[in-house]
Backbone as CSV, one residue per row, in Angstrom:
resi,resn,N_x,N_y,N_z,CA_x,CA_y,CA_z,C_x,C_y,C_z
1,ASP,-16.015,-2.470,28.155,-17.328,-3.076,27.920,-18.176,-2.865,29.168
2,CYS,-18.605,-1.642,29.391,-19.277,-1.296,30.639,-20.659,-1.914,30.765
3,ASP,-21.298,-2.227,29.623,-22.656,-2.750,29.723,-22.697,-4.270,29.702
4,GLY,-21.515,-4.930,29.700,-21.459,-6.371,29.825,-22.013,-7.162,28.667
5,ASN,-22.020,-6.563,27.464,-22.558,-7.295,26.314,-21.465,-7.887,25.431
6,LEU,-20.224,-7.886,25.972,-19.068,-8.444,25.268,-18.732,-7.688,24.002
7,ILE,-19.229,-6.459,23.865,-18.918,-5.600,22.730,-18.171,-4.377,23.252
8,PRO,-17.014,-4.023,22.663,-16.322,-2.815,23.122,-17.254,-1.615,23.107
9,ASP,-17.180,-0.790,24.139,-18.061,0.364,24.210,-17.899,1.265,22.995
10,ASP,-16.667,1.352,22.441,-16.442,2.164,21.256,-17.303,1.707,20.088
11,CYS,-17.750,0.440,20.107,-18.514,-0.105,18.997,-20.011,-0.076,19.236
12,ASP,-20.442,0.255,20.428,-21.875,0.315,20.730,-22.423,1.628,20.187
13,LEU,-22.699,1.677,18.931,-23.068,2.916,18.279,-24.583,3.021,18.098
14,GLU,-25.104,4.222,18.283,-26.518,4.431,18.052,-26.819,4.525,16.559
15,GLU,-25.868,5.035,15.790,-26.056,5.157,14.352,-24.896,4.473,13.637
16,PRO,-24.854,3.165,13.604,-23.729,2.438,13.029,-23.628,2.661,11.531
17,GLU,-22.390,2.551,11.013,-22.166,2.695,9.582,-22.596,1.442,8.829
18,ARG,-22.456,0.283,9.463,-22.833,-0.965,8.820,-23.334,-1.918,9.885
19,ASP,-24.620,-2.184,9.865,-25.248,-2.980,10.912,-26.345,-3.826,10.269
20,CYS,-25.930,-4.913,9.619,-26.850,-5.698,8.802,-27.935,-6.379,9.629
21,ASN,-27.636,-6.671,10.905,-28.653,-7.347,11.712,-29.403,-6.390,12.636
22,ASP,-29.207,-5.078,12.415,-29.982,-4.054,13.127,-29.910,-4.181,14.643
23,ASN,-28.706,-4.469,15.160,-28.573,-4.544,16.616,-27.806,-3.352,17.177
24,ASN,-27.646,-2.320,16.348,-26.969,-1.086,16.751,-25.510,-1.295,17.100
25,ILE,-24.887,-2.323,16.521,-23.454,-2.584,16.691,-22.862,-2.821,15.319
26,LEU,-21.746,-2.169,15.036,-21.078,-2.407,13.757,-20.812,-3.897,13.590
27,ASP,-21.168,-4.435,12.430,-20.987,-5.861,12.197,-19.542,-6.289,12.417
28,VAL,-18.592,-5.450,11.980,-17.193,-5.823,12.078,-16.697,-5.861,13.515
29,CYS,-17.481,-5.278,14.425,-17.058,-5.202,15.819,-17.673,-6.277,16.704
30,GLU,-18.534,-7.076,16.180,-19.347,-7.932,17.041,-18.564,-9.024,17.750
31,THR,-17.398,-9.402,17.283,-16.673,-10.507,17.914,-15.327,-10.091,18.467
32,SER,-15.008,-8.787,18.468,-13.676,-8.359,18.906,-13.764,-7.432,20.095
33,THR,-12.918,-7.696,21.086,-12.810,-6.794,22.229,-11.383,-6.315,22.422
34,SER,-10.479,-6.658,21.496,-9.066,-6.347,21.699,-8.704,-4.978,21.134
35,ASP,-7.715,-4.357,21.761,-7.155,-3.091,21.295,-5.649,-3.170,21.500
36,CYS,-4.994,-3.966,20.643,-3.587,-4.312,20.884,-2.650,-3.128,20.741
37,ASN,-3.014,-2.134,19.927,-2.095,-1.004,19.746,-2.491,0.202,20.592
38,ASN,-3.460,0.035,21.514,-3.830,1.064,22.487,-4.179,2.401,21.846
39,ASP,-4.918,2.340,20.713,-5.328,3.590,20.091,-6.812,3.881,20.336
40,ASP,-7.381,3.184,21.338,-8.785,3.372,21.722,-9.752,2.994,20.620
41,LEU,-9.314,2.114,19.702,-10.179,1.608,18.651,-10.011,0.106,18.588
42,PRO,-11.084,-0.667,18.722,-10.949,-2.123,18.640,-10.236,-2.525,17.360
43,ASP,-9.338,-3.502,17.465,-8.507,-3.868,16.321,-9.335,-4.228,15.101
44,SER,-10.450,-4.929,15.282,-11.243,-5.337,14.133,-11.959,-4.169,13.481
45,CYS,-11.935,-2.993,14.110,-12.611,-1.822,13.545,-11.649,-0.905,12.810
46,GLN,-10.375,-1.279,12.732,-9.403,-0.389,12.126,-9.777,0.003,10.702
47,GLU,-10.328,-0.942,9.946,-10.635,-0.643,8.564,-11.791,0.334,8.420
48,GLN,-12.504,0.648,9.515,-13.592,1.600,9.437,-13.095,3.040,9.481
49,THR,-11.849,3.283,9.775,-11.305,4.619,9.847,-10.627,4.983,8.547
50,SER,-10.524,6.281,8.273,-9.805,6.785,7.107,-8.481,7.339,7.585
51,SER,-7.397,6.923,6.963,-6.066,7.284,7.437,-5.141,7.615,6.284
52,ILE,-4.080,8.330,6.606,-2.953,8.560,5.712,-1.818,7.675,6.190
53,TYR,-1.154,6.994,5.273,0.009,6.179,5.605,1.219,6.714,4.852
54,TRP,2.379,6.689,5.508,3.602,7.119,4.827,4.800,6.379,5.397
55,THR,5.884,6.389,4.636,7.130,5.782,5.089,8.164,6.863,5.339
56,SER,9.034,6.613,6.295,10.188,7.458,6.564,11.432,6.590,6.458
57,ARG,12.395,7.024,5.691,13.589,6.202,5.488,14.343,5.941,6.778
58,ILE,14.194,6.805,7.745,14.974,6.633,8.969,14.115,6.253,10.172
59,SER,12.789,6.220,10.004,11.951,6.012,11.183,10.920,4.911,11.060
60,GLY,10.613,4.435,9.860,9.650,3.357,9.738,8.414,3.759,8.960
61,VAL,7.272,3.187,9.333,5.994,3.418,8.662,5.036,4.038,9.663
62,PHE,4.313,5.074,9.227,3.442,5.830,10.115,2.054,5.987,9.494
63,ARG,1.114,6.401,10.339,-0.196,6.783,9.847,-0.764,7.877,10.731
64,SER,-1.765,8.570,10.186,-2.518,9.560,10.957,-3.930,9.614,10.410
65,ASP,-4.807,10.323,11.105,-6.123,10.607,10.559,-5.954,11.532,9.354
66,LEU,-6.993,11.655,8.546,-6.894,12.478,7.345,-6.650,13.946,7.654
67,ASP,-7.007,14.386,8.856,-6.764,15.777,9.228,-5.411,15.973,9.895
68,GLY,-4.585,14.905,9.917,-3.251,15.001,10.498,-3.182,14.707,11.983
69,GLN,-4.321,14.461,12.604,-4.331,14.156,14.031,-3.966,12.692,14.264
70,ASN,-3.566,12.398,15.499,-3.283,11.026,15.943,-2.171,10.359,15.122
71,VAL,-1.086,11.073,14.922,0.076,10.474,14.254,0.640,9.371,15.134
72,ARG,0.878,8.206,14.566,1.384,7.081,15.353,2.132,6.123,14.441
73,PRO,3.113,5.423,14.989,3.854,4.459,14.180,3.029,3.216,13.891
74,VAL,3.189,2.685,12.696,2.596,1.405,12.326,3.639,0.310,12.447
75,ILE,4.837,0.588,11.947,5.967,-0.328,12.033,7.054,0.360,12.820
76,SER,7.706,-0.346,13.728,8.619,0.248,14.698,9.771,0.991,14.032
77,ALA,10.363,1.915,14.797,11.467,2.741,14.306,12.717,1.933,14.020
78,SER,12.755,0.676,14.436,13.933,-0.146,14.145,14.013,-0.503,12.668
79,VAL,12.916,-0.298,11.923,12.909,-0.564,10.489,13.427,0.668,9.774
80,LEU,14.616,0.559,9.200,15.238,1.684,8.507,15.121,1.506,7.000
81,GLU,15.320,2.623,6.287,15.275,2.603,4.824,13.959,2.038,4.301
82,SER,12.856,2.494,4.875,11.547,2.090,4.391,11.095,3.088,3.330
83,VAL,10.745,2.612,2.149,10.289,3.479,1.070,9.083,2.842,0.402
84,GLY,8.339,3.656,-0.326,7.188,3.141,-1.052,6.131,2.622,-0.108
85,VAL,4.888,2.865,-0.417,3.810,2.358,0.412,2.580,2.163,-0.468
86,ALA,1.838,1.096,-0.206,0.603,0.822,-0.934,-0.371,0.149,0.010
87,ILE,-1.652,0.463,-0.136,-2.687,-0.038,0.752,-3.631,-0.944,-0.021
88,ASP,-3.950,-2.081,0.582,-5.004,-2.953,0.081,-6.194,-2.794,1.023
89,PRO,-7.164,-1.939,0.669,-8.283,-1.692,1.590,-9.233,-2.870,1.710
90,ILE,-9.225,-3.751,0.730,-10.125,-4.900,0.769,-9.679,-5.895,1.839
91,ALA,-8.380,-6.225,1.818,-7.847,-7.185,2.785,-7.342,-6.521,4.057
92,GLY,-7.285,-5.178,4.073,-6.786,-4.486,5.251,-5.302,-4.666,5.446
93,LYS,-4.509,-4.531,4.367,-3.069,-4.731,4.409,-2.325,-3.487,3.922
94,ILE,-1.134,-3.279,4.471,-0.228,-2.249,4.010,1.040,-2.916,3.494
95,TYR,1.547,-2.458,2.364,2.769,-2.980,1.744,3.812,-1.873,1.708
96,TRP,5.072,-2.228,1.894,6.164,-1.265,1.779,7.452,-1.998,1.422
97,ALA,8.446,-1.216,0.987,9.752,-1.768,0.642,10.732,-1.481,1.770
98,ASP,11.377,-2.509,2.256,12.412,-2.399,3.285,13.756,-2.528,2.592
99,ARG,14.426,-1.392,2.374,15.675,-1.390,1.616,16.863,-1.823,2.457
100,GLN,16.692,-1.893,3.771,17.754,-2.410,4.619,17.837,-3.922,4.503
101,LEU,16.690,-4.573,4.481,16.647,-6.027,4.388,16.443,-6.512,2.960
102,ASP,16.287,-5.560,2.012,16.037,-5.918,0.608,14.828,-6.827,0.491
103,LEU,13.722,-6.348,1.044,12.467,-7.098,1.031,11.305,-6.169,0.736
104,ILE,10.281,-6.686,0.069,8.961,-6.078,0.100,8.189,-6.803,1.183
105,ARG,7.554,-6.029,2.070,6.885,-6.621,3.214,5.441,-6.125,3.279
106,ARG,4.640,-6.817,4.065,3.276,-6.356,4.294,2.888,-6.639,5.734
107,ALA,1.844,-5.957,6.180,1.328,-6.142,7.538,-0.135,-5.765,7.543
108,ASN,-0.820,-6.089,8.636,-2.158,-5.555,8.839,-2.063,-4.038,8.997
109,LEU,-3.165,-3.347,8.799,-3.135,-1.888,8.851,-2.730,-1.356,10.220
110,ASP,-2.850,-2.170,11.262,-2.409,-1.738,12.587,-0.956,-2.103,12.864
111,GLY,-0.260,-2.682,11.867,1.149,-3.027,12.016,1.405,-4.441,12.495
112,SER,0.365,-5.185,12.789,0.553,-6.562,13.240,0.750,-7.503,12.064
113,ASN,1.248,-8.697,12.371,1.406,-9.758,11.379,2.283,-9.329,10.205
114,VAL,3.475,-8.838,10.497,4.432,-8.459,9.449,4.964,-9.710,8.773
115,GLU,5.001,-9.698,7.445,5.492,-10.858,6.713,6.198,-10.414,5.435
116,PRO,7.226,-11.167,5.011,7.904,-10.845,3.753,7.066,-11.283,2.566
117,ILE,7.124,-10.508,1.494,6.393,-10.826,0.268,7.349,-11.189,-0.858
118,ALA,8.438,-10.421,-1.016,9.381,-10.693,-2.102,10.751,-10.160,-1.733
119,ALA,11.787,-10.934,-2.041,13.163,-10.465,-1.895,13.516,-9.617,-3.106
120,THR,14.310,-8.566,-2.888,14.694,-7.660,-3.964,16.214,-7.538,-4.014
121,PRO,16.780,-7.112,-5.154,18.232,-6.938,-5.239,18.718,-5.830,-4.311
122,ALA,20.031,-5.696,-4.200,20.622,-4.621,-3.407,20.058,-3.284,-3.857
123,MET,19.862,-2.372,-2.930,19.223,-1.072,-3.113,17.705,-1.195,-3.131
124,GLY,17.181,-2.389,-3.380,15.777,-2.671,-3.144,14.780,-1.992,-4.056
125,ALA,13.501,-2.224,-3.743,12.411,-1.646,-4.514,12.309,-0.151,-4.248
126,LEU,11.750,0.552,-5.213,11.634,2.006,-5.104,10.183,2.443,-4.972
127,ALA,9.312,1.951,-5.841,7.902,2.333,-5.824,7.041,1.081,-5.887
128,LEU,5.889,1.137,-5.243,4.935,0.032,-5.224,3.591,0.509,-5.739
129,ALA,2.864,-0.386,-6.368,1.468,-0.137,-6.739,0.752,-1.466,-6.706
130,LEU,-0.515,-1.466,-6.379,-1.246,-2.732,-6.347,-2.655,-2.553,-6.891
131,ASN,-3.197,-3.685,-7.320,-4.553,-3.734,-7.845,-5.273,-4.871,-7.127
132,PRO,-5.961,-4.571,-6.020,-6.611,-5.640,-5.252,-7.632,-6.430,-6.058
133,SER,-8.263,-5.792,-7.043,-9.301,-6.488,-7.804,-8.748,-7.611,-8.665
134,THR,-7.454,-7.517,-9.029,-6.816,-8.584,-9.802,-5.764,-9.331,-8.994
135,ASP,-5.632,-8.992,-7.685,-4.674,-9.670,-6.805,-3.247,-9.492,-7.296
136,LYS,-2.883,-8.265,-7.730,-1.558,-8.029,-8.279,-0.831,-6.904,-7.526
137,LEU,0.468,-7.129,-7.325,1.380,-6.142,-6.754,2.474,-5.867,-7.782
138,TYR,2.825,-4.587,-7.969,3.843,-4.185,-8.937,4.904,-3.361,-8.216
139,TRP,6.150,-3.428,-8.706,7.192,-2.594,-8.117,8.297,-2.276,-9.118
140,THR,8.969,-1.144,-8.869,10.162,-0.753,-9.614,11.353,-0.795,-8.666
141,TYR,12.555,-0.707,-9.250,13.800,-0.715,-8.480,14.542,0.601,-8.636
142,SER,15.392,0.903,-7.680,16.301,2.027,-7.847,17.186,1.775,-9.063
143,PHE,17.262,2.747,-9.942,18.023,2.617,-11.199,17.572,1.374,-11.958
144,GLY,16.260,1.108,-11.892,15.745,-0.170,-12.372,15.590,-0.252,-13.876
145,ASP,15.764,-1.475,-14.383,15.585,-1.741,-15.807,14.328,-2.551,-16.072
146,ARG,13.468,-2.702,-15.058,12.272,-3.518,-15.244,11.213,-3.193,-14.189
147,ILE,10.015,-3.653,-14.490,8.919,-3.648,-13.525,8.569,-5.093,-13.246
148,GLU,8.471,-5.434,-11.976,8.100,-6.796,-11.612,6.695,-6.816,-11.023
149,GLU,6.089,-7.999,-11.050,4.773,-8.170,-10.470,4.702,-9.515,-9.752
150,SER,3.753,-9.611,-8.864,3.429,-10.884,-8.207,1.992,-10.815,-7.748
151,ASN,1.465,-11.930,-7.285,0.206,-11.887,-6.559,0.427,-11.135,-5.252
152,LEU,-0.630,-10.700,-4.623,-0.490,-9.943,-3.381,0.165,-10.767,-2.280
153,SER,0.132,-12.073,-2.408,0.791,-12.953,-1.441,2.280,-13.126,-1.735
154,GLY,2.751,-12.623,-2.874,4.143,-12.804,-3.288,4.346,-13.955,-4.248
155,GLU,3.326,-14.770,-4.438,3.439,-15.891,-5.366,3.261,-15.408,-6.812
156,GLY,3.720,-16.230,-7.752,3.556,-15.900,-9.162,4.398,-14.735,-9.622
157,ARG,5.564,-14.562,-9.019,6.427,-13.426,-9.349,7.006,-13.559,-10.756
158,ARG,7.047,-12.422,-11.481,7.648,-12.402,-12.810,7.990,-10.975,-13.191
159,SER,8.820,-10.828,-14.218,9.113,-9.515,-14.783,7.996,-9.148,-15.748
160,LEU,7.369,-8.013,-15.529,6.265,-7.571,-16.377,6.772,-6.852,-17.623
161,VAL,7.670,-5.872,-17.420,8.261,-5.113,-18.520,9.754,-5.017,-18.260
162,THR,10.576,-5.266,-19.270,12.029,-5.214,-19.122,12.616,-4.223,-20.132
163,GLY,13.948,-4.014,-20.027,14.626,-3.118,-20.953,14.354,-1.651,-20.704
164,LEU,13.993,-1.299,-19.472,13.689,0.083,-19.142,14.946,0.824,-18.697
165,VAL,14.848,2.132,-18.625,15.969,2.979,-18.210,15.535,3.784,-16.996
166,ASN,15.965,3.349,-15.822,15.702,4.074,-14.583,14.208,4.269,-14.336
167,ALA,13.441,3.189,-14.406,12.011,3.267,-14.072,11.862,3.672,-12.614
168,ALA,10.928,4.577,-12.349,10.814,5.114,-10.993,9.385,5.036,-10.489
169,ALA,8.627,6.133,-10.625,7.262,6.189,-10.102,6.365,5.187,-10.814
170,LEU,5.301,4.772,-10.120,4.494,3.661,-10.604,3.045,3.855,-10.180
171,ALA,2.105,3.486,-11.086,0.682,3.519,-10.768,-0.022,2.506,-11.651
172,VAL,-1.184,2.039,-11.193,-1.945,1.060,-11.960,-3.388,1.532,-12.074
173,ASN,-3.970,1.337,-13.254,-5.373,1.660,-13.491,-6.215,0.453,-13.105
174,PRO,-6.998,0.529,-12.037,-7.732,-0.652,-11.576,-8.832,-1.094,-12.534
175,SER,-9.278,-0.209,-13.405,-10.382,-0.562,-14.297,-9.944,-1.446,-15.458
176,ASN,-8.726,-1.234,-15.965,-8.273,-2.055,-17.095,-6.931,-2.737,-16.856
177,GLY,-6.318,-2.502,-15.685,-5.074,-3.169,-15.342,-3.835,-2.575,-15.967
178,GLN,-3.955,-1.498,-16.748,-2.764,-0.896,-17.354,-1.848,-0.316,-16.277
179,VAL,-0.548,-0.488,-16.500,0.461,-0.019,-15.558,1.179,1.189,-16.161
180,TYR,1.340,2.245,-15.366,2.005,3.474,-15.787,3.274,3.652,-14.964
181,TRP,4.304,4.221,-15.590,5.538,4.488,-14.853,6.300,5.640,-15.479
182,SER,7.153,6.260,-14.688,8.080,7.281,-15.193,9.421,6.612,-15.453
183,GLU,10.157,7.172,-16.406,11.392,6.521,-16.833,12.321,7.546,-17.474
184,GLY,13.628,7.363,-17.276,14.590,8.212,-17.961,15.795,8.542,-17.104
185,VAL,16.822,9.042,-17.759,18.028,9.539,-17.103,18.289,10.933,-17.637
186,ASN,18.495,11.895,-16.732,18.583,13.294,-17.123,17.314,13.658,-17.886
187,ASN,17.383,14.377,-18.950,16.186,14.746,-19.693,16.243,14.147,-21.089
188,PRO,15.098,13.769,-21.737,13.769,13.920,-21.127,13.385,12.714,-20.278
189,TYR,12.616,12.978,-19.234,11.963,11.913,-18.487,10.586,11.676,-19.120
190,ARG,10.217,10.413,-19.261,8.997,10.071,-19.970,7.987,9.392,-19.039
191,LEU,6.719,9.499,-19.428,5.660,8.729,-18.802,5.238,7.654,-19.786
192,ARG,5.262,6.384,-19.341,4.961,5.271,-20.227,3.907,4.362,-19.583
193,ARG,3.367,3.473,-20.403,2.385,2.531,-19.879,2.436,1.235,-20.672
194,ALA,1.863,0.183,-20.079,1.754,-1.120,-20.738,0.467,-1.776,-20.279
195,ASN,0.017,-2.754,-21.034,-1.155,-3.525,-20.638,-0.840,-4.377,-19.417
196,ALA,-1.863,-4.957,-18.833,-1.708,-5.739,-17.609,-0.777,-6.928,-17.797
197,ASP,-0.634,-7.413,-19.035,0.265,-8.547,-19.296,1.644,-8.094,-19.754
198,GLY,1.912,-6.771,-19.727,3.206,-6.237,-20.125,3.329,-5.905,-21.598
199,SER,2.302,-6.174,-22.370,2.358,-5.927,-23.816,2.021,-4.477,-24.150
200,ASP,2.299,-4.102,-25.406,1.927,-2.800,-25.964,2.464,-1.644,-25.127
201,VAL,3.780,-1.610,-24.951,4.413,-0.502,-24.224,4.310,0.770,-25.062
202,GLN,3.820,1.843,-24.457,3.626,3.106,-25.155,4.196,4.252,-24.337
203,THR,4.645,5.288,-25.040,5.019,6.535,-24.388,3.795,7.433,-24.360
204,VAL,3.355,7.799,-23.163,2.159,8.615,-22.997,2.510,10.096,-23.017
205,VAL,3.553,10.472,-22.278,4.063,11.846,-22.269,5.550,11.770,-22.566
206,ALA,5.977,12.418,-23.656,7.361,12.281,-24.114,8.349,13.050,-23.251
207,ASP,7.908,14.101,-22.608,8.810,14.901,-21.777,8.044,15.393,-20.563
208,LEU,8.384,14.864,-19.385,7.716,15.234,-18.140,8.240,16.541,-17.560
209,GLY,9.308,17.068,-18.142,9.878,18.314,-17.647,10.799,18.132,-16.458
210,GLY,11.116,16.900,-16.121,11.990,16.617,-14.994,11.674,15.255,-14.406
211,TYR,12.440,14.887,-13.394,12.275,13.584,-12.750,10.925,13.498,-12.047
212,ALA,10.158,12.449,-12.313,8.862,12.233,-11.666,9.037,11.214,-10.547
213,SER,8.839,11.636,-9.320,9.064,10.746,-8.177,7.802,10.018,-7.759
214,SER,6.634,10.443,-8.227,5.400,9.748,-7.874,4.342,9.974,-8.953
215,LEU,3.416,9.030,-9.024,2.297,9.105,-9.965,1.010,8.752,-9.228
216,GLU,-0.085,9.333,-9.684,-1.398,8.959,-9.193,-2.389,9.130,-10.339
217,LEU,-3.297,8.172,-10.505,-4.286,8.217,-11.563,-5.643,8.638,-11.016
218,ASP,-6.337,9.476,-11.753,-7.718,9.809,-11.470,-8.556,9.193,-12.581
219,THR,-9.205,8.084,-12.296,-9.953,7.352,-13.320,-11.446,7.633,-13.260
220,ASN,-11.852,8.599,-12.428,-13.281,8.924,-12.338,-13.731,9.704,-13.561
């Protein structure tokens, strides 16, 4: 803060992205001077950056800029068997499955404030998906027979769809709340979906041509 205005110099922008009071300082930066993870970005400004997040089963949770620069750990390497990752951009949270501790956990996007969300059976959760607009988190299990859901805080946990066969990849349509997943053993592997309340289970694609390890929806 070289100019003594109690604003981090990184935030003293001539052309701010969001400056509702026209003081040439990002609104989100006006009360923060901390940089706890030493990435030269004030902690309160983390949500202003665009990043890629991923999990490594043997190393933890990582992120980088969209161009692959500035790779850095979010969660320490002591966290093993981390799989699945989901971002809540509204609240600035990252969710992942810790298969060593059999927990779904979340943290701030900078890795601070780690907290458990839901305990899972042995072998743990496999895939995560969330819908911030409805405050819902969804997950599947390894060799799972169901999809579970809870509020983003972990409260209100319940089984959404049961009687499945090896449900794996998972995605949610934020516009209508429908949940999609891959399912099957050997061939055929299917793509299925259900309404936000678990009703009206349908097969969308009868044969995926092989095991589907991930799903993503383009609703534009």
